[in-house]
Every structure is written in structure tokens, then in C-alpha cells.
C-alpha positions in Angstrom: 138.5 109.4 105.3 137.1 112.0 107.7 134.9 110.3 110.4 132.0 112.1 112.3 133.2 111.7 116.1 133.1 113.7 119.3 136.8 115.2 118.3 135.5 116.2 114.9 132.3 117.8 116.4 134.4 120.0 118.9 136.5 121.5 115.9 133.5 121.7 113.6 130.9 123.4 115.4 132.8 126.8 115.9 133.3 126.7 112.3 129.5 126.0 111.8 128.5 129.0 113.5 131.2 131.3 112.0 130.7 130.4 108.3 128.4 127.7 107.6 125.4 129.1 109.9 126.1 132.8 110.5 123.2 135.4 110.4 125.4 138.3 109.3 127.0 136.8 106.5 123.6 135.2 105.8 121.9 138.6 105.6 124.6 139.8 103.1 124.2 137.0 100.6 120.2 137.3 100.8 120.2 141.1 100.1 123.4 141.4 97.8 124.4 138.0 96.1 121.0 136.2 96.1 122.1 133.3 94.2 124.4 130.4 94.8 127.5 130.5 92.8 129.7 126.9 92.4 132.4 126.7 89.9 130.2 127.2 86.1 127.0 126.5 88.0 124.4 129.1 89.3 121.3 128.3 91.2 118.4 130.4 91.7 117.3 130.6 95.6 114.4 132.7 95.5 111.6 130.4 96.5 113.6 128.4 99.2 112.7 130.3 102.1 115.7 129.2 104.1 116.6 130.4 107.7 118.7 133.8 107.2 121.7 132.0 108.6 121.8 129.1 106.1 122.5 131.4 103.2 126.1 132.0 104.7 126.6 128.4 103.3 126.5 129.8 99.9 128.8 132.3 100.3 131.7 130.1 101.8 130.4 126.9 99.6 130.0 124.8 102.5 126.3 124.0 101.3 126.1 120.2 100.9 129.9 120.1 101.7 130.1 116.7 102.8 128.1 115.3 99.8 129.7 117.3 97.5 133.2 116.3 98.5 132.3 112.5 98.3 130.6 112.8 94.9 133.2 114.8 93.0 135.8 112.3 94.1 134.1 109.2 93.5 131.8 109.9 90.4 132.6 109.1 86.8 131.0 108.3 83.7 130.4 104.8 84.9 127.4 105.7 87.3 123.9 106.2 86.3 122.3 107.8 89.1 118.9 107.8 91.0 118.7 111.0 93.3 116.6 111.1 96.5 116.1 114.6 97.4 116.5 117.3 94.7 116.6 120.5 97.0 117.8 123.4 94.9 119.4 120.9 92.3 122.9 121.0 93.7 123.6 117.5 94.0 121.7 116.5 90.8 123.7 119.1 88.8 127.0 117.5 90.0 126.1 114.0 89.3 124.6 114.8 85.9 127.4 116.9 84.7 130.2 114.6 86.3 128.5 111.4 84.8 127.3 112.7 81.8 124.2 110.3 82.0 120.7 110.8 82.6 119.6 111.2 86.1 116.2 110.5 88.0 115.7 112.9 90.7 112.8 112.3 93.4 111.8 115.1 95.6 109.0 115.2 98.0 108.4 118.9 98.6 106.1 120.1 95.8 106.8 123.8 96.8 110.3 123.7 95.5 109.7 121.4 92.2 109.7 124.5 90.0 112.8 125.8 91.2 114.7 122.5 91.0 113.7 122.3 87.5 114.7 125.7 86.5 118.2 125.0 88.2 118.4 121.7 86.6 118.0 123.1 83.3 119.8 126.2 83.6 123.0 124.1 84.6 122.7 121.8 81.4 121.6 118.6 83.4 120.2 115.6 81.6 117.2 114.8 84.0 113.9 113.6 84.9 112.3 114.8 88.1 109.4 113.2 90.6 107.6 114.9 92.7 107.4 112.2 95.2 109.3 109.5 97.3 110.9 106.3 95.6 109.0 103.5 97.6 110.7 100.2 97.9 108.8 98.5 100.9 105.0 98.9 100.9 105.3 98.0 104.5 107.4 101.0 105.5 105.1 103.5 103.7 104.8 106.7 105.3 101.5 108.5 104.2 102.7 112.1 105.3 105.7 114.0 105.5 106.3 117.3 107.6 107.4 120.7 105.9 107.8 124.1 107.1 109.4 127.2 105.4 112.9 125.6 105.3 112.8 123.3 102.7 116.0 121.7 104.1 113.8 120.2 106.9 111.5 118.3 104.9 111.0 114.8 106.1 109.3 111.6 107.1 111.6 111.4 110.2 111.5 115.0 111.7 107.9 115.5 112.7 107.6 119.2 112.9 106.0 121.7 110.6 103.0 121.3 108.4 101.6 117.7 108.0 101.8 117.0 104.0 100.1 114.2 102.0 102.9 112.2 100.4 103.1 110.9 96.9 104.8 107.6 96.3 106.5 105.9 93.0 106.5 102.2 93.6 109.8 101.1 92.4 108.6 97.9 90.4 106.1 100.5 88.3 109.3 102.4 86.8 110.4 100.8 83.6 113.6 102.0 83.4 114.7 101.5 86.9 117.2 98.7 86.0 119.2 100.9 84.1 120.4 102.5 87.1 123.5 101.2 89.3 123.9 104.1 91.5 121.8 105.6 94.3 122.4 109.1 95.9 120.5 109.7 99.1 120.2 113.2 100.5 117.0 113.2 102.3 116.4 113.9 106.1 116.6 110.5 107.4 115.1 108.3 104.5 118.6 106.8 104.3 116.9 104.3 106.6 114.3 103.2 104.2 117.0 102.6 101.4 119.5 100.9 103.3 117.1 98.5 105.1 115.6 97.7 101.5 118.6 97.9 99.4 118.6 94.3 98.5 115.5 95.1 96.1 117.5 97.1 94.1 119.7 94.3 92.5 121.3 96.6 90.0 122.5 99.3 92.5 126.6 98.9 92.8 127.5 102.2 94.3 125.5 104.1 97.1 126.2 107.4 98.6 124.4 108.8 101.4 124.4 111.3 104.2 123.8 109.6 107.8 121.7 111.9 110.1 123.2 111.4 113.4 120.7 113.7 115.3 117.7 111.1 113.8 119.2 107.9 114.7 120.9 106.3 117.7 124.1 104.6 117.5 122.7 101.2 118.0 120.3 102.0 114.8 123.5 103.2 112.8 125.6 100.0 113.6 122.2 97.8 112.5 122.1 99.6 109.4 125.9 99.7 108.7 125.9 96.0 109.3 123.1 95.3 106.9 125.0 96.9 104.1 127.8 94.8 104.9 125.2 91.8 104.9 124.4 92.5 101.3 127.9 92.9 100.2 128.4 96.6 100.3 131.7 97.8 101.7 132.8 101.2 102.8 135.0 102.8 100.3 135.1 106.4 101.3 133.6 108.9 103.6 133.9 112.5 104.9 132.4 113.5 108.2 128.7 112.2 108.2 128.6 111.3 104.4 129.4 107.9 102.7 130.3 105.9 99.9 129.5 101.9 99.6 130.5 99.9 96.9 128.9 96.5 96.5 131.3 93.6 96.0 131.2 91.7 92.8 
């Protein structure tokens, strides 16, 4: 396991700006390469409107690196996945193709839905996409999310950009939700909602999430991780700020 701490920050930040978030490499990718190629998969990026330096991550395959490493290492055919945050379809594609099971994908940003579906179809994923948020607790319901040209920053928690009306799917209204045993959270801060209400999804045995240290304090982090332990979820693997918790039977 590799943890996200002060020492890792010192070593990571130079690499971050050299390869992951680099203006020159980003320009080269957007102008000449244009698509994201990973193994046998191809992802269209035309409607993503990412900051130019972000395209550098597609050259060096560092896009969603933390989550990708954790998922490729730990997913198998036993996992039936709900995915929070569809993005360009990268994480959903990995999950669908490894597990060989149908996935449920929730994405709040309606601007990227068509591109998300196109990439999932192109990469032979078995999926159902919901344009909205999976809601577990109506007392925690957020009526608006914030969006700007960078779809990576769409969030209920980062309050910058345009204020958009949020659509929610109440989990009890989804007839097939009990067949899923895995929850993958790839949203900007939304991990808090799902961890705090994980006891409502009795069927979930495997939990993967990226924790956003820039949104939550160390105290909030400790409280959330302790709540997972209270609900019999125990840390199985981690890479930087991405985590895999498995429920003890």
C-alpha cells in the first residue's frame, strides 16, 4: 500500500507538473493525438473541455492512475458494480471488462452523457447510465451541483462554476439495486455521502473510492474511516488517495 502523506506529496508534485499536468504535452495531445488510448481501449475526448495541461495525462497514462491501479488489482468476475461518476467512461470500462458483469453508472453532468455512452459502447461495456446522482439519504440531498468547462471539477462540494439543478435517483426506487455487491465512487467529494450512509446498502461488500484531501479535513477523514470500521468495512488495499475496503462477513 502507498499512502498519501507529506513525504509522498514532496515526491509526487514535481512529477505531477512534469507529466500529469503539463501545458506543452497537453497541447501536443490535444492537437495531434486527440484520443485517449489505454491497452485495447479508445476514448473520445471531443466534448470534454478539459484544461489544456490535463491532456498530458492521456499521453503518460496517468489519468485516473490511483483508481485504475486499485481496480485492476482487485476486481474480478465476483464484482457487480455501481459506479458513481462516469466521466469519459474510463473507470466504468475497466470495471465492466474485468468483471464481465453489467454495471450501473451515475453521472450528474448532463453535458458529458452522450460522450460517456459513446465510449462505453465503443469499448464493449455492458452498462446502464443514469444521468443523475444515486441518493441514499434524503436529509443529505443537495439540490444543486457546480459545473464549469472542466468536467473533472463537477461537484456538489466544490462550489465554483455554474450552479446546476441536480437530478437524484432514490436508491429504494431502483428495483435491481440489491444485485450489486460493489460500489466504486469517483466523484469530487461525494464519497462522504456514500460512506456516511453505507449501512443502507446492505448488499455492498466491496467499496472503492478516491478520498479528496483538498475538500475534507483530517478530522473529517478520520470520522469517515472510523464509520467504515464501525460498519465492518476494513482496509484491504490503497494507492496514494484511493482505497479499497471490504466488508467482513
